[in-house]
MISELO-47687 format. One record per residue: x, y, z of N, C-alpha, C in turn; residue in one letter; residue number from 1. Coordinates in steps of 0.2 Angstrom, whole numbers, plus 2048, in hexadecimal, padded with zeros to 3 digits. Atoms other than C-alpha are relative to their C-alpha. Example, Ala and Ser with C-alpha at 12.3 -4.5 7.8 and 13.67 -1.06 7.14 Angstrom:
[site [804 7FA 800] [83E 7EA 827] [804 806 800] A 1]
[site [7FC 7FA 7FF] [844 7FB 824] [7FC 805 803] S 2]
//
This chain:
[site [7FA 7FC 7FD] [DEE C3A DAB] [806 800 7FA] M 1]
[site [7FA 7FF 805] [DFC C41 D9F] [806 7FE 803] T 2]
[site [7FA 802 7FE] [E0C C38 DA0] [805 804 7FC] I 3]
[site [7FB 7FC 803] [E1B C43 D9D] [806 7FC 7FD] A 4]
[site [7FA 803 803] [E2A C3E D92] [806 801 805] V 5]
[site [7FB 800 7FB] [E39 C3A D9D] [805 806 7FE] P 6]
[site [7FB 7FB 801] [E47 C48 D9F] [807 7FE 802] E 7]
[site [7F9 801 7FE] [E5A C47 D9F] [803 807 800] I 8]
[site [7FC 7FA 800] [E67 C54 DA2] [804 801 7FA] A 9]
[site [7FD 7FE 806] [E6E C5E D94] [808 7FD 7FF] A 10]
[site [7F9 802 801] [E80 C59 D98] [801 7F8 7FE] D 11]
[site [800 807 802] [E7C C46 D97] [7FF 7FF 7F8] R 12]
[site [802 800 807] [E74 C49 D86] [805 802 7FB] F 13]
[site [7FB 7FD 804] [E82 C53 D7F] [806 7FC 7FE] A 14]
[site [7FA 805 801] [E8F C45 D81] [7FE 7FB 7FB] D 15]
[site [802 805 805] [E8F C3B D71] [800 7F9 802] P 16]
[site [800 807 7FD] [E93 C2A D7A] [7FA 7FF 804] A 17]
[site [806 801 7FB] [E85 C2D D87] [7FA 800 7FB] Q 18]
[site [806 7FF 804] [E79 C33 D79] [7FF 7F9 7FD] F 19]
[site [801 806 804] [E7C C23 D6F] [7FD 7FA 805] R 20]
[site [803 805 7FB] [E77 C18 D7F] [7F9 802 801] E 21]
[site [807 7FE 800] [E67 C23 D80] [7FD 7FE 7FA] I 22]
[site [803 801 806] [E63 C21 D6E] [7FF 7F8 7FF] A 23]
[site [801 807 801] [E65 C0E D6F] [7FA 7FD 804] A 24]
[site [807 802 7FD] [E56 C0D D7B] [7FA 801 7FC] R 25]
[site [806 7FE 804] [E4B C14 D6E] [7FA 803 804] C 26]
[site [806 7FD 7FC] [E41 C1E D7B] [801 808 800] E 27]
[site [7FF 7F9 800] [E3E C31 D7A] [802 803 806] P 28]
[site [7FF 7FD 7FA] [E45 C3D D86] [800 808 7FF] V 29]
[site [800 7F9 800] [E44 C50 D8A] [806 802 803] V 30]
[site [7FA 7FC 7FE] [E53 C5B D8C] [7FF 807 801] V 31]
[site [802 7F9 7FF] [E4F C6B D95] [806 804 7FF] R 32]
[site [7FB 7FB 800] [E59 C7A D90] [806 7FE 7FB] G 33]
[site [7FA 802 804] [E64 C71 D83] [803 805 7FB] L 34]
[site [7FE 7FB 805] [E64 C80 D77] [7FF 807 803] V 35]
[site [801 7FA 7FD] [E62 C8E D83] [805 805 7FD] N 36]
[site [7FA 7FB 802] [E73 C96 D7D] [800 801 7F9] D 37]
[site [7FF 7FE 807] [E6F C96 D6B] [7FE 807 7FE] W 38]
[site [802 7F9 802] [E6F CA8 D63] [7F9 800 7FE] P 39]
[site [807 7FF 803] [E5E CA4 D5A] [7FB 800 806] V 40]
[site [805 800 7FA] [E56 CA0 D6B] [800 807 803] V 41]
[site [800 7FA 7FD] [E5C CB0 D72] [7FD 805 7FC] R 42]
[site [803 7FB 804] [E56 CBA D63] [7F8 7FF 801] A 43]
[site [807 802 800] [E45 CB1 D64] [7FD 803 807] A 44]
[site [802 7FE 7F9] [E44 CB6 D77] [7FF 808 800] A 45]
[site [800 7F9 800] [E47 CC8 D72] [7F9 803 7FD] T 46]
[site [806 7FE 803] [E38 CCA D66] [7FF 7FD 7FA] S 47]
[site [801 803 807] [E30 CC3 D56] [804 804 7FB] P 48]
[site [7FC 7FC 805] [E38 CD1 D4D] [808 7FE 800] V 49]
[site [7F9 802 7FF] [E49 CCD D54] [802 7F9 7FD] A 50]
[site [7FF 807 803] [E47 CBA D4F] [800 801 7F8] L 51]
[site [800 800 807] [E42 CBF D3D] [806 803 7FE] R 52]
[site [7FA 7FD 803] [E51 CCA D3B] [806 7FB 801] A 53]
[site [7FB 804 7FF] [E5C CBD D42] [800 7FA 7FA] Y 54]
[site [800 806 805] [E56 CAF D36] [801 803 7F9] L 55]
[site [7FE 7FD 807] [E57 CBB D27] [807 802 7FF] L 56]
[site [7F9 7FF 801] [E69 CBE D2A] [803 7FA 7FC] R 57]
[site [7FE 806 803] [E6B CAC D23] [7FC 7FE 7FA] F 58]
[site [805 802 805] [E5C CAB D17] [803 800 7F9] A 59]
[site [7FE 801 807] [E60 CA5 D05] [7F9 802 7FC] S 60]
[site [806 7FF 804] [E54 CA9 CF7] [7FC 7FA 7FE] A 61]
[site [803 806 802] [E4F C97 CF5] [7F8 800 802] T 62]
[site [807 800 7FE] [E3C C95 CF4] [7FE 7FA 804] R 63]
[site [803 805 7FC] [E32 C8B D00] [7F9 7FF 800] A 64]
[site [807 801 800] [E21 C84 D03] [7FD 801 807] E 65]
[site [803 7FF 7F9] [E16 C8B D11] [7F9 7FD 800] A 66]
[site [807 803 7FF] [E06 C83 D17] [7FC 806 804] F 67]
[site [804 7FA 7FE] [DF8 C90 D1A] [7F9 7FC 802] V 68]
[site [805 803 7FE] [DEA C89 D25] [7FB 804 804] G 69]
[site [805 7FD 7FC] [DDB C8D D30] [801 7FD 807] K 70]
[site [7FF 802 7F9] [DDE C8C D43] [806 7FC 801] A 71]
[site [7F9 804 7FF] [DEF C84 D41] [7FF 7F9 7FF] G 72]
[site [801 807 801] [DE8 C73 D3C] [803 7FE 7F9] R 73]
[site [7FD 802 807] [DF2 C6A D2E] [7FF 7F8 800] Y 74]
[site [802 807 801] [DEA C59 D29] [7FC 7FF 7FA] S 75]
[site [804 801 806] [DDF C51 D1C] [7F9 803 801] Y 76]
[site [807 7FE 800] [DCE C57 D17] [7FC 7FA 802] N 77]
[site [804 805 7FE] [DBF C4D D1C] [7FF 7FA 7FB] E 78]
[site [801 806 806] [DBE C43 D0B] [807 7FC 7FF] R 79]
[site [7F9 803 801] [DD1 C3F D0D] [803 800 7F9] L 80]
[site [7FE 800 807] [DD3 C44 CFB] [804 807 7FF] D 81]
[site [7FD 7FA 800] [DDC C54 CFF] [802 802 808] G 82]
[site [7FE 7FE 7FA] [DE2 C5F D0E] [7FC 806 802] F 83]
[site [803 7FB 7FE] [DDB C6C D19] [804 807 801] D 84]
[site [7FC 7FA 801] [DE8 C79 D15] [802 801 7F9] F 85]
[site [7FE 7FE 807] [DEF C82 D06] [808 800 800] D 86]
[site [7F9 800 801] [E01 C81 D00] [802 807 7FC] R 87]
[site [7FE 7FA 803] [E0A C92 CFB] [807 800 7FF] V 88]
[site [7F9 800 802] [E1A C94 CF2] [803 807 803] D 89]
[site [7FD 7FA 7FD] [E25 CA1 CFC] [807 7FF 801] T 90]
[site [7F9 801 7FD] [E36 CA5 D03] [800 802 807] D 91]
[site [800 800 7F8] [E3B CA6 D15] [7FE 807 802] L 92]
[site [801 7FA 7FE] [E3A CB9 D16] [7F8 801 7FF] A 93]
[site [807 7FF 801] [E28 CB9 D0F] [7FC 7FC 805] D 94]
[site [804 805 7FB] [E23 CAA D1A] [801 803 807] A 95]
[site [7FF 7FD 7F9] [E2A CB3 D2A] [7FB 806 800] L 96]
[site [805 7FA 800] [E20 CC3 D25] [7F9 7FD 801] D 97]
[site [807 803 800] [E10 CB8 D23] [7FF 7FD 807] R 98]
[site [801 803 7F9] [E13 CAF D34] [7FF 806 805] I 99]
[site [801 7FB 7FB] [E16 CBF D3E] [7FA 804 7FF] L 100]
[site [806 7FC 802] [E07 CC8 D35] [7FA 7FC 803] A 101]
[site [805 804 7FD] [DFC CB9 D3B] [800 7FF 807] S 102]
[site [7FF 801 7F9] [E02 CB8 D4D] [7FB 804 804] A 103]
[site [804 7FD 7FB] [DF5 CBB D5A] [7FA 804 7FC] D 104]
[site [806 7FD 803] [DE8 CC1 D4D] [7FA 7FB 7FF] V 105]
[site [806 805 800] [DD7 CB9 D50] [7FE 7FF 7F9] P 106]
[site [803 802 807] [DD1 CB0 D40] [805 800 7FA] G 107]
[site [7FB 7FF 806] [DE1 CB3 D36] [802 7F9 7FE] A 108]
[site [7FE 807 802] [DE7 CA4 D2C] [807 7FF 803] P 109]
[site [7F9 802 7FD] [DF6 C9B D34] [804 7FE 7FA] T 110]
[site [7FB 801 805] [E06 C99 D2A] [805 7FB 804] V 111]
[site [7FB 805 7FD] [E12 C8A D2D] [805 7FE 7FA] Y 112]
[site [7FA 802 804] [E23 C87 D24] [804 7FA 803] V 113]
[site [7FD 806 7FC] [E2B C76 D28] [806 7FD 7FC] G 114]
[site [7FA 804 803] [E3B C6C D24] [804 804 7FC] S 115]
[site [7FB 7FC 804] [E46 C7A D1E] [807 7FE 801] L 116]
[site [7F9 802 7FF] [E57 C73 D1C] [804 806 800] D 117]
[site [7FC 7FA 7FF] [E62 C80 D23] [806 801 7FC] T 118]
[site [7FB 7FF 804] [E70 C7D D18] [7FE 803 7F9] A 119]
[site [803 7FE 806] [E65 C81 D09] [7FD 807 801] Q 120]
[site [804 7FA 7FF] [E5A C8F D11] [803 805 804] Y 121]
[site [7FD 7FC 7FB] [E64 C96 D1F] [808 7FE 800] L 122]
[site [7F9 802 7FF] [E77 C93 D1B] [803 804 805] P 123]
[site [7FC 7FD 7FA] [E82 C97 D2A] [7FC 800 806] G 124]
[site [804 800 7FA] [E73 C95 D36] [803 7FA 805] F 125]
[site [7FE 805 7FC] [E7A C84 D3C] [806 801 804] A 126]
[site [7FA 7FE 7FD] [E8B C8B D40] [7FF 804 807] A 127]
[site [801 7FC 7FA] [E84 C97 D4D] [7FB 7FC 805] E 128]
[site [805 804 7FC] [E77 C8B D54] [801 7F9 7FF] N 129]
[site [7FE 807 801] [E7D C79 D56] [800 7FD 807] N 130]
[site [7FF 804 7FB] [E7E C6B D62] [807 7FD 802] L 131]
[site [7FA 802 7FF] [E90 C6A D63] [802 7FA 7FC] G 132]
[site [7FD 806 803] [E99 C59 D5F] [7FA 7FB 7FF] P 133]
[site [806 806 800] [E88 C4F D61] [7FE 7FF 7F9] L 134]
[site [802 801 807] [E82 C52 D4F] [803 805 7FB] L 135]
[site [7FD 7FB 803] [E8F C5C D47] [800 800 7F8] S 136]
[site [800 802 807] [E8D C54 D36] [7F8 801 7FD] T 137]
[site [808 800 802] [E79 C56 D35] [7FE 807 800] V 138]
[site [803 7F9 801] [E71 C65 D2E] [7F9 801 803] Q 139]
[site [807 7FF 7FC] [E62 C6B D39] [7FB 803 7FB] P 140]
[site [806 7FE 804] [E51 C6F D32] [7FC 805 804] R 141]
[site [804 7FB 7FD] [E46 C7E D36] [7F9 7FF 7FF] L 142]
[site [808 800 800] [E33 C7E D3A] [7FD 806 803] W 143]
[site [803 7FA 7FD] [E2A C8E D3D] [7F9 802 7FD] I 144]
[site [806 7FE 802] [E19 C94 D3D] [7FC 803 806] G 145]
[site [804 7FE 7FB] [E0A C9A D47] [7FE 7FA 804] N 146]
[site [802 805 7FD] [E00 C8F D52] [7FE 7FA 7FB] R 147]
[site [801 805 805] [DFF C7E D4A] [7FE 7F9 804] S 148]
[site [801 806 7FD] [DF9 C6C D4D] [801 7FB 7FA] D 149]
[site [7FE 805 806] [E02 C5F D42] [7FE 7F9 802] I 150]
[site [802 807 7FF] [DFA C4E D40] [805 7FB 802] A 151]
[site [7FB 806 7FD] [E02 C3F D49] [803 7FC 7FA] C 152]
[site [7FC 804 805] [E0F C37 D3E] [807 7FE 803] H 153]
[site [7FA 802 7FE] [E20 C2F D40] [805 801 7FB] N 154]
[site [7FB 7FF 805] [E31 C31 D38] [805 7FA 800] D 155]
[site [7FC 806 801] [E3E C24 D32] [807 802 803] T 156]
[site [7FA 7FE 7FD] [E4C C2E D3A] [800 802 807] F 157]
[site [800 7FE 7F9] [E52 C32 D4C] [7FF 808 7FF] D 158]
[site [802 7F9 801] [E4D C44 D50] [802 803 807] N 159]
[site [7FF 7FC 7FB] [E53 C51 D5C] [7FC 807 7FE] I 160]
[site [804 7FA 802] [E46 C5F D5C] [801 806 806] A 161]
[site [7FE 7FA 7FC] [E4C C70 D64] [7FB 806 7FF] C 162]
[site [805 7FB 801] [E3F C7D D68] [804 807 801] V 163]
[site [7FD 7F9 800] [E45 C8F D64] [7FC 805 802] V 164]
[site [805 7FB 7FE] [E35 C99 D66] [7FA 7FD 801] S 165]
[site [807 803 7FF] [E24 C96 D6C] [800 7FA 805] G 166]
[site [800 807 7FC] [E1F C85 D74] [7FE 7FB 7FB] R 167]
[site [802 806 804] [E1D C74 D6D] [7FD 7FA 805] R 168]
[site [803 805 7FC] [E12 C66 D74] [801 7FA 7FB] R 169]
[site [800 807 803] [E17 C54 D6E] [7FC 7FB 803] F 170]
[site [803 806 7FD] [E0B C46 D71] [803 7FA 7FC] T 171]
[site [7FC 806 803] [E15 C36 D6E] [7FC 7F9 801] L 172]
[site [803 807 800] [E0F C24 D6A] [806 7FC 7FE] Y 173]
[site [7FB 804 802] [E1B C16 D69] [7FF 7FC 7FA] P 174]
[site [801 803 806] [E1E C0D D59] [7FB 7FA 800] P 175]
[site [804 806 7FF] [E14 BFE D5F] [7F8 802 800] Q 176]
[site [807 7FE 800] [E04 C09 D5F] [7FD 801 7FA] A 177]
[site [802 7FE 807] [E03 C0A D4C] [7F9 7FD 7FF] V 178]
[site [807 802 802] [DF3 BFF D4B] [7FB 803 803] A 179]
[site [805 7FC 7FD] [DEA C0A D57] [800 807 7FE] D 180]
[site [800 7F9 802] [DEE C1A D4E] [7FC 802 7FA] L 181]
[site [804 7FF 807] [DE4 C17 D3E] [803 804 7FB] H 182]
[site [7FC 7FD 804] [DF1 C1C D33] [7FD 801 7F9] I 183]
[site [802 7FF 807] [DED C24 D22] [804 7FD 7FA] G 184]
[site [7FC 803 806] [DF4 C21 D10] [807 801 801] P 185]
[site [7F8 7FF 800] [E07 C1F D0F] [802 803 7FA] V 186]
[site [7FD 7FD 807] [E08 C26 CFD] [7FC 807 7FF] D 187]
[site [803 7FA 801] [DFC C35 CFF] [800 804 807] F 188]
[site [7FE 7FD 7FA] [E03 C40 D0D] [801 807 800] T 189]
[site [7FF 7F8 800] [E05 C52 D13] [807 801 7FE] M 190]
[site [7F9 7FF 802] [E18 C51 D12] [805 7FA 801] S 191]
[site [7FC 805 801] [E1E C40 D10] [7FF 7FA 805] G 192]
[site [801 805 7FB] [E19 C36 D1F] [7F8 7FF 801] R 193]
[site [807 801 7FF] [E08 C2D D22] [7FE 803 807] A 194]
[site [802 7FD 7FA] [DFE C35 D30] [7FA 7FC 803] T 195]
[site [806 803 7FD] [DF1 C2F D3D] [7FA 804 7FF] S 196]
[site [807 7FD 801] [DDF C32 D39] [7FC 800 807] L 197]
[site [803 800 7F9] [DD9 C2E D4B] [804 7FC 805] A 198]
[site [7FD 804 7FB] [DE0 C27 D5B] [7FB 7FC 804] T 199]
[site [804 804 7FB] [DD8 C19 D65] [801 801 807] S 200]
[site [7FF 800 7F9] [DD6 C18 D77] [806 7FC 802] A 201]
[site [7FA 804 7FF] [DE3 C0B D77] [807 804 7FF] S 202]
[site [7FA 7FB 801] [DF0 C17 D6F] [800 805 805] A 203]
[site [800 7FA 7FB] [DEB C25 D7B] [803 7FD 807] E 204]
[site [7FE 803 7F9] [DEF C19 D8A] [808 800 800] A 205]
[site [7F9 800 801] [E01 C18 D83] [803 806 7FF] R 206]
[site [7FD 7FA 802] [E04 C2A D7F] [804 803 806] A 207]
[site [7FC 7FC 7FB] [E11 C35 D88] [800 807 7FC] T 208]
[site [801 7F9 803] [E12 C48 D86] [807 803 802] V 209]
[site [7FA 7FB 7FF] [E21 C54 D85] [7FE 807 7FF] A 210]
[site [801 7F9 800] [E1E C66 D89] [806 804 7FF] E 211]
[site [7FA 7FD 801] [E2C C70 D82] [7FF 808 800] L 212]
[site [7FF 7F8 800] [E31 C83 D85] [806 801 7FB] E 213]
[site [7FB 7FE 804] [E3D C8D D7B] [807 7FE 804] A 214]
[site [7F9 803 7FD] [E4F C85 D7E] [800 7F9 802] G 215]
[site [801 807 7FF] [E48 C74 D81] [801 7FC 7FA] D 216]
[site [7FF 804 806] [E4B C65 D76] [7FD 7F9 802] A 217]
[site [803 807 800] [E43 C54 D73] [804 7FB 7FC] L 218]
[site [7FE 806 805] [E4C C44 D6D] [7FB 7FB 7FF] Y 219]
[site [805 805 803] [E40 C3A D63] [803 7FB 7FC] L 220]
[site [7FD 806 804] [E46 C29 D5D] [7FB 7FF 7FA] P 221]
[site [803 801 806] [E41 C24 D4C] [7FA 7FB 801] K 222]
[site [807 804 800] [E2F C1C D49] [7FC 802 806] L 223]
[site [804 7FE 7FB] [E28 C24 D59] [7FB 805 7FC] W 224]
[site [805 7FB 803] [E17 C2C D54] [7FF 806 804] W 225]
[site [800 7FA 7FD] [E15 C3E D58] [7FB 805 7FD] H 226]
[site [804 7FB 801] [E08 C4B D58] [803 806 802] R 227]
[site [7FD 7FA 7FE] [E0F C5D D58] [7FC 806 800] V 228]
[site [804 7FA 7FF] [E06 C6C D5F] [805 806 802] E 229]
[site [7FD 7FA 7FE] [E0E C7D D5E] [7FB 805 803] A 230]
[site [805 7FC 7FD] [E05 C88 D6A] [802 807 801] T 231]
[site [7FF 7F9 7FF] [E0E C99 D6A] [7FD 803 7FA] G 232]
[site [802 7FD 806] [E09 CA6 D5E] [805 800 7FA] S 233]
[site [7FA 802 805] [E1A CA4 D55] [804 7FB 803] I 234]
[site [7FC 806 7FD] [E23 C94 D57] [805 7FE 7FB] N 235]
[site [7FA 802 804] [E34 C8F D50] [803 7FA 803] L 236]
[site [7FD 806 7FE] [E3B C7D D52] [806 7FF 7FB] L 237]
[site [7FB 802 805] [E4C C77 D4B] [801 7F9 802] V 238]
[site [7FF 808 7FF] [E4E C64 D49] [806 7FD 7FC] N 239]
[site [7FA 804 803] [E5C C58 D45] [7FD 7F9 7FE] Y 240]
[site [802 807 802] [E58 C48 D3B] [806 7FC 7FE] W 241]
[site [7FB 804 802] [E64 C3A D39] [7FF 7F9 803] W 242]
[site [801 807 7FE] [E66 C27 D3C] [806 7FE 804] D 243]
[site [7FB 802 7FB] [E70 C23 D4B] [804 7FA 7FF] E 244]
[site [7FD 807 800] [E73 C11 D47] [800 7FD 7F9] F 245]
[site [7FF 802 807] [E74 C11 D34] [806 7FC 7FF] S 246]
[site [7FA 804 802] [E80 C04 D2D] [802 801 7F9] A 247]
[site [7FF 7FF 807] [E7F C0A D1B] [7FB 804 7FD] G 248]
[site [805 7FC 804] [E74 C13 D0E] [7F9 7FD 800] P 249]
[site [807 803 801] [E65 C07 D0F] [7FC 801 807] D 250]
[site [804 7FE 7FA] [E57 C0C D1B] [7FB 7FA 801] A 251]
[site [805 805 7FF] [E4B C00 D24] [7FA 801 7FD] P 252]
[site [807 7FF 804] [E3C C09 D1C] [800 7FD 7F9] N 253]
[site [7FF 803 807] [E43 C03 D0B] [7FE 7F9 801] T 254]
[site [801 807 800] [E43 BF1 D11] [7F8 7FF 802] A 255]
[site [807 801 7FF] [E31 BF3 D18] [7FC 801 7FA] M 256]
[site [804 7FF 806] [E2A BFA D08] [801 7FA 7FB] M 257]
[site [7FF 805 804] [E32 BEC CFE] [7FD 7FA 803] L 258]
[site [803 806 7FD] [E2B BDF D0B] [7F8 801 7FE] A 259]
[site [807 7FF 801] [E1A BE7 D07] [7FE 7FC 7F9] M 260]
[site [802 803 806] [E1A BE1 CF5] [803 7F8 800] I 261]
[site [7FD 806 800] [E24 BD1 CF9] [7FC 7FB 804] A 262]
[site [803 805 7FB] [E1A BCA D08] [7F9 802 802] I 263]
[site [806 7FD 7FC] [E0B BD5 D0D] [7F9 7FC 7FD] A 264]
[site [806 803 802] [DFE BCC D02] [800 7F9 7FF] E 265]
[site [800 807 800] [E03 BBA D03] [7FC 7FD 805] R 266]
[site [805 803 7FB] [DF8 BAE D0D] [803 801 807] P 267]
[site [7FE 7FF 7F9] [DF8 BB0 D20] [805 7FB 802] P 268]
[site [7FB 805 7FE] [E01 BA0 D23] [807 801 7FE] A 269]
[site [7F9 7FF 802] [E0F BA4 D18] [803 807 803] E 270]
[site [7FE 7FA 7FD] [E10 BB6 D1F] [803 7FE 807] R 271]
[site [7FD 802 7FA] [E12 BAE D30] [806 7FC 800] A 272]
[site [7F9 803 801] [E20 BA3 D2A] [805 805 7FE] A 273]
[site [7FB 7FB 801] [E29 BB2 D23] [802 804 806] W 274]
[site [7FF 7FC 7FA] [E26 BBB D33] [805 7FC 805] R 275]
[site [7FC 804 7FC] [E2F BAD D3C] [808 800 7FE] A 276]
[site [7FA 7FF 802] [E3E BAF D31] [803 807 801] L 277]
[site [7FE 7FA 7FF] [E3E BC1 D32] [802 801 808] F 278]
[site [7FE 7FF 7F9] [E3E BC0 D45] [807 7FC 802] D 279]
[site [7FA 804 7FF] [E4C BB3 D45] [806 803 7FD] H 280]
[site [7FA 7FD 803] [E58 BBC D39] [801 807 800] Y 281]
[site [800 7F9 800] [E53 BCE D3A] [7FF 803 807] V 282]
[site [802 7FD 7F9] [E4B BD2 D4B] [804 7FD 806] F 283]
[site [7FB 803 7FB] [E55 BC5 D55] [7FE 800 807] R 284]
[site [802 800 7F9] [E4B BC4 D65] [804 7FB 804] P 285]
[site [7FC 805 7FC] [E55 BB5 D6A] [808 800 7FF] D 286]
[site [7F9 7FF 801] [E66 BBC D65] [802 7FE 7F9] G 287]
[site [7FD 801 806] [E71 BB9 D56] [7FD 7F9 7FD] H 288]
[site [803 806 802] [E69 BAC D4A] [806 7FA 7FF] P 289]
[site [7FB 805 801] [E7A BA2 D48] [804 800 807] L 290]
[site [7FC 800 7FA] [E7F BA3 D5A] [803 7F9 802] R 291]
[site [7FE 807 7FE] [E81 B90 D5B] [806 7FE 7FC] H 292]
[site [7FA 802 804] [E90 B90 D4F] [805 805 801] I 293]
[site [7FA 7FB 7FF] [EA1 B98 D50] [7FF 807 7FC] P 294]
[site [801 7F9 803] [EA1 BAB D4B] [803 800 7F9] E 295]
[site [7FD 800 806] [EAD BA8 D3D] [7FD 7FC 7FB] E 296]
[site [804 804 805] [EA0 B9D D34] [7FA 804 7FF] R 297]
[site [807 7FD 801] [E92 BAA D35] [7FF 803 7F9] H 298]
[site [801 7FD 807] [E96 BB0 D23] [7FD 807 800] G 299]
[site [803 7F9 801] [E8B BBF D1D] [7FC 802 806] I 300]
[site [804 7FE 7FA] [E82 BBE D2E] [805 802 805] L 301]
[site [7FB 7FD 7FC] [E92 BC4 D36] [7FF 808 801] G 302]
[site [801 7F8 7FF] [E94 BD7 D3B] [800 803 7F9] P 303]
[site [800 7FC 807] [E8F BE3 D2D] [806 804 7FF] L 304]
[site [7FA 7FB 800] [E9E BEE D31] [806 7FD 7FD] A 305]
[site [7F9 803 802] [EAB BE1 D2B] [7FF 7FD 7F8] V 306]
[site [801 802 807] [EA4 BE0 D19] [7FA 7FD 7FE] G 307]
[site [806 803 802] [E94 BD7 D1A] [7FA 804 7FE] N 308]
[site [805 7FB 803] [E89 BE6 D17] [801 800 7F9] Y 309]
[site [800 800 807] [E90 BE7 D06] [7FF 7FA 7FC] G 310]
[site [801 806 803] [E8F BD5 D03] [7F9 7FE 7FF] R 311]
[site [807 801 800] [E7D BD4 D08] [7FC 804 7FB] I 312]
[site [803 7FC 805] [E79 BE3 CFE] [801 7FE 7F9] R 313]
[site [7FE 803 807] [E81 BDC CEE] [7FB 7FA 7FF] A 314]
[site [805 806 801] [E76 BCC CF0] [7F9 803 7FF] M 315]
[site [807 7FE 801] [E66 BD6 CF2] [800 804 7F9] V 316]
[site [800 7FD 806] [E6A BE1 CE3] [800 7FB 7FA] M 317]
[site [801 805 805] [E6D BD2 CD9] [7FA 7FC 7FF] Q 318]
[site [807 803 800] [E5D BCA CDE] [7FB 805 7FD] M 319]
[site [805 7FB 803] [E53 BDA CDA] [801 801 7F8] L 320]
[site [7FF 800 807] [E5B BDA CC9] [7FE 7F9 7FC] R 321]
[site [802 807 803] [E55 BC8 CC6] [806 7FB 7FF] G 322]
[site [7FB 804 802] [E66 BC1 CC6] [800 7F9 805] G 323]
//
């Protein structure tokens, strides 16, 4: 039985304070009709030609990379030493022409262009199509193509994915399903993130699905695994990536990569000892590690916002320099 992602009302989602409460739960939610009023959604509903004309109002001459595949599948080849699609240098106008030409043509190659920063590729687009005060400082990205099936992967940022044209089916797996998703290489990827090579029955038992139509949106917390299928003949998605709870410039993924070289190949018993310290000081399942002494004596383990972020960072940088 398919389990659907929970839904919330658009007015709750649009309020920054309420949204922060939602984000803190680290659970995906669907918001129906969140971007129904966007001009680009109305253009897409008129016709593919109208959508093309609307986008080209903003298009710069910046070159982009398009994926050209067979039957819309974008993944590794069978030997895992390459991919099952070609990469083509293009600009937005040419890419749109290729996408429209392939739409609903049996046997035609499918075309997919992703992660186009609108500030670079479509300056002015975000001003006409935005989420109000919620993410006013975040530049959205554009993903457009024919039918496509993007291999399951995760991202290190929070994500709001807004469907403009066509349909999107997101199959989601929680971060804890990582061992059951048979993840491929982390340094040989299609576009920066490792992808699932196969999903086990255990992973499928924990899957949820979001079926999105034009105007709908999905909030996808960081690290949730997601397979994305675009099922219309022409599909356009606009997404926002940001880190809702960042305390500074350093990302959790950086810490994990450093831990791989510092801890991952030590003896099992030693790794278990370090895990205990990580749990106590970092993950804190039992609360603050110094809760038994007065807060004024917490030192650098006090709140990051009162200067401890910089103090810890300076200590780490000195350690990395060998000081």
